[in-house]
C-alpha positions in Angstrom: 0.1 0.0 0.1 2.8 2.4 1.1 4.5 1.7 -2.5 1.1 2.1 -4.3 1.0 5.6 -2.7 4.1 6.9 -3.7 3.5 5.9 -7.0 0.3 7.7 -7.3 2.0 10.6 -5.7 4.7 10.3 -8.1 2.4 10.1 -11.3 0.4 13.2 -9.9 3.5 15.2 -9.3 5.0 14.6 -12.8 1.7 15.6 -14.5 1.5 18.7 -12.3 5.3 19.5 -13.4 4.2 18.6 -17.0 1.3 21.0 -17.1 3.6 23.6 -15.2 6.1 23.5 -18.3 3.6 23.5 -20.8 2.1 27.2 -19.0 5.7 28.2 -18.7 6.4 27.4 -22.5 3.6 29.3 -23.8 4.2 32.6 -25.0 1.7 35.2 -23.1 0.0 37.5 -25.4 -1.7 40.6 -23.6 -4.8 41.8 -25.4 -6.3 45.2 -24.4 -10.0 45.0 -22.8 -11.8 48.2 -22.9 -15.5 48.3 -21.5 -17.6 48.2 -24.6 -20.6 45.6 -24.4 -21.2 43.3 -25.6 -17.3 43.0 -26.5 -16.0 43.7 -23.0 -18.4 43.8 -19.8 -16.7 45.4 -16.9 -12.9 45.4 -18.1 -11.5 44.5 -14.8 -9.8 41.0 -14.2 -12.2 39.9 -11.5 -15.6 40.6 -13.1 -15.0 41.2 -17.0 -17.1 38.9 -19.3 -18.3 39.7 -22.8 -17.4 38.5 -26.4 -13.7 39.2 -25.8 -12.8 36.7 -22.8 -15.1 34.1 -25.0 -12.9 34.7 -27.8 -9.6 34.5 -25.9 -10.7 31.4 -23.8 -11.3 29.6 -27.5 -8.1 30.5 -28.7 -6.3 29.3 -25.3 -8.3 26.2 -25.7 -7.4 25.0 -29.5 -3.6 25.5 -29.0 -1.0 25.6 -26.4 2.0 27.6 -28.1 0.4 31.2 -26.8 -1.6 31.9 -23.8 -3.9 34.9 -24.3 -4.7 36.9 -21.7 -6.8 40.3 -21.1 -5.3 43.1 -19.6 -7.9 46.1 -18.6 -7.1 49.2 -20.6 -9.9 52.2 -21.8 -11.0 53.4 -25.3 -8.9 56.5 -25.0 -5.9 54.9 -23.6 -5.4 51.9 -25.6 -3.2 53.4 -28.7 -0.7 54.7 -25.7 -0.6 51.1 -24.2 -0.1 49.4 -27.5 2.7 52.1 -28.3 4.3 51.5 -25.0 4.0 47.7 -25.5 2.0 47.4 -22.1 -0.3 45.4 -24.4 0.5 43.2 -27.1 -2.6 43.8 -29.5 -6.1 45.8 -29.7 -8.9 44.0 -31.0 -12.0 44.9 -32.6 -10.5 47.7 -34.2 -10.5 49.5 -37.3 -7.1 50.8 -39.2 -9.1 54.4 -39.7 -9.6 54.8 -36.0 -6.4 56.7 -35.4 -4.2 53.8 -36.1 -2.4 55.8 -38.7 1.6 56.5 -37.5 1.5 53.4 -34.9 3.9 50.6 -35.3 1.3 48.1 -35.5 0.0 45.5 -38.3 -3.7 44.9 -39.2 -5.0 41.4 -39.1 -9.0 41.3 -40.7 -10.6 39.2 -38.2 -13.8 38.4 -40.6 -16.3 40.1 -38.3 -18.6 42.8 -39.2 -20.7 44.8 -37.0 -22.7 48.2 -37.7 -23.4 51.4 -36.4 -27.2 52.4 -36.1 -29.3 55.5 -35.7 -31.8 55.4 -33.1 -34.9 57.4 -32.3 -38.1 57.1 -30.0 -40.9 55.8 -32.3 -43.7 58.3 -32.4 -46.9 58.7 -34.5 -46.2 59.7 -38.5 -42.1 59.4 -37.7 -40.6 56.9 -40.4 -37.1 56.5 -41.6 -36.9 60.1 -43.1 -36.2 61.0 -39.6 -32.9 60.0 -40.1 -32.0 62.0 -43.4 -31.2 65.2 -41.2 -29.0 65.1 -38.3 -28.8 69.1 -38.0 -31.1 70.3 -35.1 -31.3 66.9 -33.5 -29.9 66.2 -30.2 -27.2 63.3 -30.6 -26.9 61.2 -28.2 -22.9 59.6 -28.5 -20.0 57.3 -26.8 -17.3 59.5 -25.9 -14.0 58.3 -27.5 -16.1 56.8 -30.3 -15.4 57.5 -34.4 -18.5 58.1 -36.5 -19.0 57.9 -40.4 -20.7 61.1 -40.2 -18.5 62.9 -38.3 -15.5 61.8 -40.8 -14.5 59.8 -37.8 -13.2 63.0 -35.6 -13.6 61.5 -32.3 -12.7 65.0 -30.7 -15.3 65.7 -27.9 -15.5 69.4 -28.5 -15.7 68.9 -32.3 -18.6 66.8 -31.5 -20.3 68.5 -29.1 -20.2 71.8 -30.9 -20.8 70.8 -34.3 -23.3 68.2 -33.6 -25.1 69.1 -30.3 -23.9 65.9 -29.0 -24.3 64.4 -25.3 -21.2 62.1 -25.0 -21.8 59.2 -22.6 -19.9 56.3 -21.5 -22.8 53.7 -22.2 -24.8 52.7 -24.9 -27.8 51.6 -22.5 -27.7 55.0 -21.1 -27.9 56.9 -24.7 -30.7 54.5 -25.5 -32.5 55.4 -22.4 -31.9 59.1 -23.1 -33.6 58.9 -26.3 -36.6 56.8 -24.8 -37.0 59.5 -22.1 -36.8 62.7 -24.5 -33.4 63.9 -23.4 -32.0 63.1 -26.7 -33.6 62.7 -30.3 -31.3 59.9 -31.9 -28.7 57.6 -30.5 -25.6 55.9 -32.9 -25.5 52.5 -31.1 -23.3 49.3 -32.6 -25.9 46.7 -33.8 -24.5 44.2 -31.3 -25.2 46.3 -28.4 -28.6 47.5 -29.8 -29.9 44.0 -30.1 -28.4 43.1 -26.8 -30.0 45.7 -25.0 -33.4 44.5 -26.8 -33.0 40.9 -25.6 -32.5 42.1 -21.8 -35.6 45.0 -22.1 -37.9 43.7 -24.2 -40.6 45.9 -23.3 -38.7 48.6 -25.2 -38.5 47.0 -28.7 -42.1 48.5 -29.7 -41.1 52.0 -28.5 -37.4 52.6 -30.6 -37.4 53.3 -34.0 -34.3 51.7 -35.9 -32.8 52.9 -38.7 -32.4 51.4 -41.9 -29.7 54.1 -42.8 -26.1 52.5 -41.5 -23.6 55.1 -40.3 -20.7 52.8 -41.0 -19.7 49.1 -41.2 -17.2 48.0 -38.6 -14.9 45.4 -40.2 -13.0 44.4 -37.2 -9.5 44.0 -37.4 -6.7 43.2 -34.6 -3.9 45.4 -34.0 -0.6 43.8 -33.3 2.2 46.1 -32.0 6.0 45.3 -33.9 7.7 43.0 -31.5 4.8 41.1 -30.1 5.2 37.4 -28.9 2.7 36.4 -32.2 2.8 37.7 -35.7 0.1 39.0 -37.5 0.5 36.0 -39.7 0.5 33.6 -37.1 -2.8 35.0 -35.3 -4.7 35.2 -38.6 -4.0 31.1 -38.5 -5.4 30.6 -35.2 -8.6 32.5 -36.3 -9.2 30.7 -39.6 -9.1 27.5 -37.1 -12.1 28.9 -35.1 -13.7 29.6 -38.0 -13.4 26.5 -39.8 -14.6 24.9 -36.9 -17.6 27.0 -35.9 -16.3 28.6 -33.1 -16.1 32.3 -34.1 -20.3 31.7 -35.3 -21.0 30.4 -31.7 -19.4 33.1 -30.3 -20.7 36.3 -32.3 -23.7 35.0 -34.3 -26.1 35.4 -31.5 -25.0 39.2 -31.5 -25.8 39.7 -35.2 -22.0 40.1 -35.4 -21.4 38.9 -39.0 -19.1 36.4 -39.5 -17.2 35.9 -43.0 -14.5 34.9 -44.4 -11.3 37.6 -43.7 -11.4 38.5 -47.5 -14.8 38.7 -47.9 -16.6 41.9 -48.5 -20.2 43.0 -46.4 -22.1 41.3 -49.1 -20.9 38.0 -48.2 -21.8 38.4 -44.3 -24.1 35.8 -43.0 -25.4 35.7 -39.3 -25.9 31.9 -37.9 -28.7 33.4 -35.8 -30.7 34.3 -38.9 
C-alpha cells in the first residue's frame, strides 16, 4: 500500500510538473480590454465578461503555443498602451480609427458589426427622420469614431458641431432617447439587440434606422515586437472560423462572421 501511494503521488507530481512546463512554455499575449458591451463588460480582471473573454478562451483551448490574456485598458488609452508595449494587441479595431502612424500590423478578423441610428418611435415618424441630423440632439459614445463626423472623435468638435451629448454607455444613450432627453442615439448593432434582449418592453418604443452610419470590419492591431505575428494570429482565427467557434460566439449578437477576404455582401448570421 505504501509503495502504491508513492507511485500515485509520483504520477500526480509528474503530471503537475508537465502541466506547469506547458504553461511556462506558452508565450503570453496581452490583449487590451476596454469596457464596451457586448465585447467587454467590465474590463477589470475579476468581473470581466463579454465576447472578448470568450474569444480568448477559445484561442487558448485550441492550442498551447500561446496564452492569450486580457489586460484592462480604456478606449481613450488603448493607442498609448499598445505603443508603450503594455499590451500586445488591440482587438475589434479599424485601421481608420487613429492607428495611422502607430507601428502595428492589422489583421482582418472577418467579423462585421454596424453603427445604427435609433430614435423614439412616434406617430407619423418614419425612416426620413434620420435623413437630416442638423438641429437634433445626438447621444454618442465618448471616444468613438463616427462616419457622419468623418471619424473625428474630438469631444469638443462633436459637442459644438453636432449638439452631441457624450456618454460612456450605449444603454444610457438609448434610455436618453426613450425619455426624450436626446433625439437620436448612435448604437452598435450588437449592443442594440443585446439591449432589446435584456429589455424587451422597449422593442416597440424604438425606431431603428435602415440608414447605417458605418460598417465595422473588425481588425486586430498587433504591435511590432509582439510575441505573436500577424500571420500566426490570422491562422489561429481561421481555425476558429473553420470549426464554427467564431459563429458560436458572435452570431447571437448579429455580428456577421465572414471570410477574412469577404466584403460585407458576403456576411451571414448563424442566428438568422
